[in-house]
NUROKE-598605 format. One line per field, with one value per residue: residue number from 1; residue in three letters; x, y, z of N, C-alpha, C in turn. Coordinates in steps of 0.02 Angstrom, whole numbers, plus 32768, in hexadecimal, padded with zeros to 4 digits. Each point is the difference from the previous one (the first is absolute). Layout:
<atoms>
resi c(NUM | ...);
resn c(ala | ...);
n_px c(X | ...);
n_py c(Y | ...);
n_pz c(Z | ...);
ca_px c(X | ...);
ca_py c(Y | ...);
ca_pz c(Z | ...);
c_px c(X | ...);
c_py c(Y | ...);
c_pz c(Z | ...);
</atoms>
This chain:
<atoms>
resi c(1 | 2 | 3 | 4 | 5 | 6 | 7 | 8 | 9 | 10 | 11 | 12 | 13 | 14 | 15 | 16 | 17 | 18 | 19 | 20 | 21 | 22 | 23 | 24 | 25 | 26 | 27 | 28 | 29 | 30 | 31 | 32 | 33 | 34 | 35 | 36 | 37 | 38 | 39 | 40 | 41 | 42 | 43 | 44 | 45 | 46 | 47 | 48 | 49 | 50 | 51 | 52 | 53 | 54 | 55 | 56 | 57 | 58 | 59 | 60 | 61 | 62 | 63 | 64 | 65 | 66 | 67 | 68 | 69 | 70 | 71 | 72 | 73 | 74 | 75 | 76 | 77 | 78 | 79 | 80 | 81 | 82 | 83 | 84 | 85 | 86 | 87 | 88 | 89 | 90 | 91 | 92 | 93);
resn c(met | ser | gln | arg | arg | lys | tyr | thr | lys | glu | phe | lys | asp | asn | ala | val | ser | leu | val | leu | ser | gly | arg | ala | ala | leu | glu | val | ser | his | asp | leu | gly | ile | asp | ile | ser | thr | leu | asn | arg | trp | lys | lys | leu | tyr | leu | asp | glu | gln | asp | ile | lys | his | asp | gly | leu | gly | glu | ser | pro | ser | ala | leu | ala | ala | glu | asn | lys | arg | leu | arg | gln | glu | leu | ala | glu | gln | lys | glu | ile | val | met | ile | leu | lys | lys | thr | val | lys | tyr | ile | ser);
n_px c(6A49 | 7FD5 | 7FCB | 7FF6 | 7FCF | 7FD6 | 7FE1 | 7FCA | 7FE3 | 7FD5 | 8036 | 8028 | 7FCA | 7FFD | 803A | 7FF9 | 7FCA | 8021 | 8031 | 7FE1 | 7FF8 | 8039 | 800D | 802A | 802B | 8017 | 7FC0 | 7FDE | 803D | 7FFC | 7FBB | 8019 | 8031 | 7FF2 | 8037 | 8008 | 8049 | 7FF8 | 7FE1 | 803A | 8029 | 7FDD | 7FFF | 8042 | 800B | 7FE1 | 8013 | 8037 | 7FEF | 7FE5 | 8034 | 8021 | 7FDE | 801B | 7FC1 | 8023 | 7FC6 | 7FFB | 8016 | 8048 | 8000 | 8037 | 7FD9 | 7FD2 | 8027 | 8024 | 7FCA | 7FF0 | 8042 | 7FFA | 7FBF | 801C | 8034 | 7FD4 | 7FDD | 803F | 8014 | 7FBF | 8001 | 8040 | 7FE8 | 7FCA | 802D | 8031 | 7FD2 | 7FE3 | 8044 | 800B | 7FC5 | 801B | 8038 | 7FDE | 7FD3);
n_py c(27EA | 8036 | 7FD5 | 800C | 8026 | 7FD1 | 8035 | 7FEE | 800D | 7FDA | 7FE9 | 8006 | 7FEB | 7FD3 | 7FEF | 8004 | 7FD8 | 7FE3 | 8004 | 7FEC | 7FD4 | 8016 | 7FC0 | 800C | 800E | 8020 | 8017 | 8003 | 801C | 8026 | 800E | 8007 | 8024 | 8036 | 8002 | 803A | 7FEF | 7FC4 | 8010 | 8031 | 7FCE | 7FD9 | 8038 | 8004 | 7FBF | 7FFC | 803B | 7FE8 | 7FC5 | 801F | 802C | 7FCD | 7FE8 | 803D | 8009 | 802D | 7FE4 | 803D | 8009 | 7FF6 | 7FC5 | 800A | 801A | 7FD8 | 7FCE | 801F | 800A | 7FC9 | 7FF1 | 802D | 7FED | 7FC7 | 8019 | 8012 | 7FCA | 7FDD | 8021 | 7FFA | 7FB8 | 8006 | 801C | 7FD5 | 7FCD | 8020 | 8009 | 7FC2 | 7FF8 | 8024 | 7FEA | 7FCF | 800D | 8013 | 7FCA);
n_pz c(77E4 | 800C | 7FFD | 7FBD | 8014 | 7FF3 | 7FDE | 8012 | 7FBD | 801C | 801A | 7FC1 | 7FDC | 802F | 7FFF | 7FBD | 8009 | 8029 | 7FD5 | 7FD5 | 8036 | 8010 | 8000 | 8034 | 7FCE | 802B | 8010 | 7FC2 | 7FE8 | 8031 | 7FFD | 7FC0 | 8024 | 7FDA | 7FD4 | 8019 | 7FEC | 8014 | 8035 | 8003 | 7FF4 | 802B | 8028 | 7FEE | 8004 | 803A | 8008 | 7FEA | 8026 | 8035 | 7FFB | 7FF8 | 8038 | 801A | 8005 | 801F | 8025 | 800A | 803B | 7FF0 | 800B | 7FD6 | 7FD4 | 8002 | 8002 | 7FD1 | 7FE1 | 800A | 7FF1 | 7FD1 | 7FF7 | 800E | 7FDA | 7FCD | 800A | 8000 | 7FCA | 7FE2 | 8003 | 7FE9 | 7FD0 | 7FF3 | 800C | 7FD8 | 7FD5 | 8015 | 7FFE | 7FBF | 7FF1 | 801A | 7FE3 | 7FD2 | 8007);
ca_px c(7FE1 | 7FBD | 7FD6 | 7FC9 | 7FB9 | 7FCF | 7FBD | 7FCB | 7FE0 | 7FCD | 8020 | 8018 | 7FCB | 7FDD | 802F | 7FFC | 7FC0 | 800E | 8023 | 7FD0 | 7FC4 | 8016 | 8034 | 8040 | 8023 | 8034 | 7FD8 | 7FF2 | 803E | 801A | 7FD1 | 8003 | 8044 | 8023 | 8026 | 7FD8 | 800B | 7FD9 | 7FC4 | 7FF2 | 8001 | 7FC7 | 7FD4 | 8001 | 7FEA | 7FB5 | 7FE2 | 800F | 7FD8 | 7FBE | 800C | 7FFE | 7FC2 | 7FD1 | 7FE0 | 8002 | 7FD3 | 801B | 804B | 801E | 8005 | 8040 | 7FF2 | 7FD2 | 8023 | 8023 | 7FD5 | 7FEC | 8035 | 8005 | 7FC6 | 800A | 8034 | 7FE0 | 7FD5 | 8021 | 8018 | 7FC7 | 7FFE | 8030 | 7FF1 | 7FC9 | 801A | 801E | 7FCE | 7FDE | 8034 | 8007 | 7FC4 | 7FF4 | 8032 | 7FEC | 7FC1);
ca_py c(8037 | 7FF0 | 7FF8 | 8031 | 7FEE | 8007 | 8012 | 7FFA | 803C | 8011 | 801D | 8040 | 8032 | 8015 | 8031 | 8043 | 8019 | 801A | 8042 | 8028 | 801B | 8036 | 7FF1 | 8015 | 7FCB | 7FEA | 7FDD | 7FCA | 7FD9 | 7FE0 | 7FD6 | 7FC2 | 7FE0 | 800B | 8046 | 8038 | 800C | 7FCC | 801C | 8042 | 7FE8 | 7FE0 | 8038 | 802C | 7FD3 | 7FFA | 803E | 8005 | 7FD3 | 8018 | 8033 | 7FDE | 7FE5 | 8039 | 8010 | 8049 | 8027 | 8016 | 800B | 7FC6 | 7FE9 | 801B | 8050 | 7FFC | 7FF4 | 803C | 8038 | 7FE8 | 800A | 8048 | 8015 | 7FE7 | 8025 | 8047 | 7FF7 | 7FF3 | 8045 | 8028 | 7FEB | 801D | 8049 | 8000 | 7FED | 8043 | 8035 | 7FF7 | 8012 | 804C | 8013 | 7FED | 802E | 804B | 8007);
ca_pz c(7FDB | 8005 | 7FC0 | 7FEB | 801D | 7FC4 | 801B | 7FCB | 7FED | 802A | 8042 | 7FEE | 7FF3 | 8043 | 801D | 7FD8 | 800F | 8049 | 7FFD | 7FD0 | 802D | 8025 | 8037 | 7FEE | 7FE5 | 802B | 802E | 7FDB | 7FF7 | 8045 | 8013 | 7FDA | 8002 | 7FC3 | 7FFE | 7FE2 | 7FBC | 7FE2 | 7FFC | 7FD2 | 7FBB | 7FED | 7FFD | 7FC5 | 7FCF | 7FFF | 7FE0 | 7FBA | 7FDC | 7FF8 | 7FD0 | 7FBA | 7FF5 | 8004 | 7FC5 | 7FEB | 8014 | 8049 | 800D | 8010 | 8041 | 8027 | 8010 | 803C | 803D | 8011 | 801F | 8046 | 8028 | 8003 | 8021 | 8048 | 8021 | 8013 | 8030 | 803C | 8017 | 8015 | 804B | 802E | 8002 | 8032 | 8047 | 8010 | 8008 | 8035 | 8037 | 800B | 8017 | 8043 | 801F | 7FFD | 802B);
c_px c(7FAF | 7FE5 | 7FCD | 7FC5 | 7FD5 | 7FBE | 7FC9 | 7FEF | 7FCA | 801D | 8014 | 7FC8 | 7FDA | 8030 | 8007 | 7FBD | 7FFD | 8016 | 7FD6 | 7FBB | 8011 | 8031 | 8044 | 802A | 8034 | 7FDD | 7FF5 | 8038 | 8011 | 7FCB | 7FFC | 8041 | 8024 | 8028 | 7FD5 | 8004 | 7FE0 | 7FB4 | 7FEF | 800B | 7FC3 | 7FC6 | 8006 | 7FF9 | 7FB9 | 7FE2 | 8017 | 7FD5 | 7FBD | 7FFB | 7FEF | 7FBA | 7FC3 | 7FDE | 7FFA | 7FC9 | 8019 | 8042 | 8016 | 800A | 8042 | 7FF6 | 7FCD | 8027 | 8033 | 7FD0 | 7FE5 | 803C | 8000 | 7FCD | 800A | 802F | 7FE2 | 7FD4 | 8020 | 801A | 7FC9 | 7FEB | 802C | 7FF2 | 7FC7 | 8010 | 801D | 7FD6 | 7FD7 | 802A | 7FF8 | 7FBF | 7FF8 | 8039 | 7FEA | 7FBF | 8005);
c_py c(7FEC | 7FFD | 802E | 7FE4 | 800C | 8012 | 7FF7 | 803B | 8014 | 8022 | 8046 | 802C | 8011 | 8035 | 8043 | 8022 | 801F | 804B | 802D | 801C | 8027 | 7FEE | 800D | 7FC3 | 7FE2 | 7FD1 | 7FB6 | 7FC6 | 7FDF | 7FC9 | 7FBE | 7FE0 | 8006 | 8042 | 8036 | 8013 | 7FCB | 8013 | 803A | 7FE4 | 7FDC | 802E | 8022 | 7FCD | 7FF7 | 803C | 8000 | 7FCE | 801F | 8037 | 7FDF | 7FE3 | 803A | 800C | 8042 | 802C | 801C | 7FFD | 7FB3 | 7FE9 | 801E | 804C | 8001 | 7FF3 | 803E | 8031 | 7FE5 | 800C | 804C | 8013 | 7FE6 | 802A | 804E | 7FF2 | 8000 | 8050 | 802A | 7FEE | 801D | 8056 | 8005 | 7FFB | 8040 | 802F | 7FF1 | 8003 | 8043 | 801E | 7FEC | 8031 | 8046 | 8009 | 8006);
c_pz c(7FF6 | 7FBB | 7FF5 | 8015 | 7FBC | 8021 | 7FC7 | 7FEC | 802E | 803E | 7FEE | 7FF8 | 803E | 8028 | 7FE3 | 8015 | 8044 | 7FFA | 7FDE | 8021 | 802E | 803F | 7FE3 | 7FE7 | 802D | 8036 | 7FE5 | 7FFC | 8047 | 8009 | 7FD4 | 7FF5 | 7FBE | 8002 | 7FE3 | 7FB1 | 7FD6 | 7FF6 | 7FD1 | 7FB3 | 7FF1 | 7FF2 | 7FB5 | 7FC0 | 7FFC | 7FE2 | 7FBF | 7FD6 | 7FF8 | 7FD0 | 7FBC | 7FED | 7FF9 | 7FB5 | 7FE1 | 801E | 8045 | 8008 | 8008 | 8049 | 8028 | 800A | 803F | 8036 | 8017 | 801A | 8044 | 8030 | 8014 | 8034 | 804A | 8023 | 800E | 803D | 8045 | 8015 | 801B | 804B | 8035 | 800F | 8033 | 8043 | 801E | 801A | 803D | 8042 | 8010 | 8019 | 804E | 8027 | 8001 | 802F | 8047);
</atoms>
């Protein structure tokens, strides 16, 4: 039977920071050798902790993270549309 690995708070926070900075959670989990569900749990706990510390000015950290995720997805969709339109212009020209 495998033993549970212990991670420092600093390691967990750094892993979560990588995800919040825009890297894919799956990529970070593979790079660090941790399970994706573990990383997602750390992210949720981190955002919950930040929400508790939030002073009430502006949006909460979890709301900002959700908005950031939505905007990244929207940007990816727009980039795909631009790529399709460029190919269409080449084809028509």
